[in-house]
C-alpha positions in Angstrom: 34.1 2.5 23.0 36.2 4.0 20.5 34.8 6.6 18.9 35.1 5.3 15.1 32.7 3.0 15.7 31.2 2.3 12.1 28.3 0.3 10.9 29.1 -2.2 8.3 26.4 -3.3 5.8 26.6 -7.8 5.9 28.2 -8.7 2.6 26.2 -11.8 2.4 22.4 -10.2 2.1 21.1 -11.2 -0.8 19.2 -8.2 -3.3 15.5 -7.2 -2.8 12.7 -9.2 -5.8 12.0 -7.5 -8.1 9.1 -8.7 -7.5 8.9 -6.9 -4.0 10.0 -3.9 -5.8 7.0 -3.6 -7.8 5.0 -4.8 -4.8 6.4 -2.2 -2.9 5.8 0.3 -5.8 2.4 -0.4 -6.1 1.5 -0.4 -2.6 2.8 3.6 -2.4 0.5 4.5 -5.7 -2.0 3.4 -3.8 -1.0 5.9 -0.7 -0.1 8.7 -2.4 -3.5 8.5 -4.6 -5.2 8.2 -0.9 -3.4 10.9 -0.5 -4.8 12.9 -3.4 -8.3 12.1 -3.3 -8.1 12.9 0.2 -6.9 16.3 -0.2 -8.6 16.9 -2.8 -12.5 15.8 -0.9 -10.5 18.8 2.1 -10.4 21.3 -0.1 -14.0 20.9 -2.0 -15.1 20.6 1.1 -13.1 23.5 2.8 -13.9 25.7 -0.8 -17.2 24.2 -1.7 -21.0 23.8 -1.0 -21.6 24.3 3.1 -24.7 21.7 3.7 -21.3 19.0 2.5 -18.8 21.0 4.7 -18.5 19.0 7.1 -18.9 14.7 5.6 -16.8 16.2 3.0 -13.2 17.2 5.2 -14.6 14.1 7.5 -14.2 11.8 4.1 -10.7 13.5 4.0 -9.7 13.5 6.9 -10.3 9.9 6.5 -9.0 9.0 2.9 -5.1 10.9 4.3 -5.7 8.5 7.2 -6.2 5.9 4.8 -3.4 6.5 3.2 -0.9 6.0 5.5 -1.8 2.4 6.2 0.0 1.3 1.9 2.4 4.1 2.6 4.1 2.1 5.4 3.5 -1.0 4.3 6.0 0.2 1.1 8.2 1.6 3.3 8.5 -2.1 4.8 8.6 -3.5 2.0 11.7 -2.1 0.5 13.4 -2.4 3.5 12.7 -6.0 3.6 10.7 -5.2 6.4 8.8 -9.5 7.2 5.8 -7.5 9.2 4.7 -4.9 6.2 3.5 -8.0 4.2 0.2 -8.4 6.3 -1.2 -4.2 5.4 -0.3 -4.8 1.9 -2.2 -8.1 1.3 -5.2 -5.9 4.3 -4.8 -2.7 1.4 -4.9 -4.8 -1.3 -8.2 -6.9 0.2 -9.6 -3.0 1.1 -9.6 -1.9 -2.2 -11.5 -5.2 -3.9 -14.9 -4.0 -3.4 -13.1 -0.8 -3.7 -12.7 -1.6 -8.0 -16.2 -4.5 -7.7 -18.4 -0.4 -7.0 -16.5 2.0 -8.8 -17.2 -0.7 -12.3 -21.1 -0.7 -10.5 -21.3 3.2 -11.2 -22.1 4.3 -14.6 -20.3 7.2 -14.7 -15.9 7.6 -15.3 -15.4 5.6 -12.1 -15.5 2.8 -15.2 -12.2 3.8 -15.9 -10.9 4.1 -12.4 -12.1 0.1 -11.1 -10.3 -1.1 -13.9 -7.1 0.5 -12.7 -8.1 0.4 -9.3 -8.8 -3.7 -9.6 -6.1 -4.4 -11.9 -2.9 -3.2 -8.9 -5.2 -4.4 -6.2 -4.5 -8.5 -8.4 -1.3 -7.1 -9.9 -0.4 -6.3 -5.6 -2.0 -9.4 -4.4 0.4 -12.3 -7.2 3.1 -10.5 -6.5 3.0 -10.6 -1.8 1.7 -13.7 -2.5 4.9 -15.2 -4.2 7.1 -17.4 -2.8 10.1 -15.2 -4.6 8.7 -12.2 -1.9 8.3 -13.6 1.0 10.9 -15.5 0.6 13.6 -12.5 0.3 10.3 -11.3 3.0 12.1 -14.0 5.7 8.3 -15.4 5.7 8.1 -19.2 7.1 5.0 -20.9 6.5 2.8 -22.6 10.2 5.7 -24.8 11.2 8.6 -23.9 9.4 9.6 -22.9 12.5 13.8 -24.6 11.8 14.6 -24.3 8.3 
């Protein structure tokens, strides 16, 4: 073994499509929003009313743990990992009912519902795009050798 081993990146690798980068950015944005919401719930639960402390802390921890899914998906999308599209799509599908519930509220949650729905739909469109699928190396059913 030589002490001068270096890893050489293949020069024939195609650049990451912009659509894939945008999808990763949107997934990361959702993950960051979940982390911020979770930390906010934790802080309110710890410093707020003792009646709501347990549910607020549980909700905050749950949001922070849920943030791992879109954050890991975003990292995988940026790294052109084919496994990352599944968690990214699941995140968007889970966001749509949440956006619908926010839109049903009679409060300041309506703009958040509109924003969440727009991000989820835009992310889904970007994730199922043919260019994104090819860049991730995902083949359709029955297409083992193309």
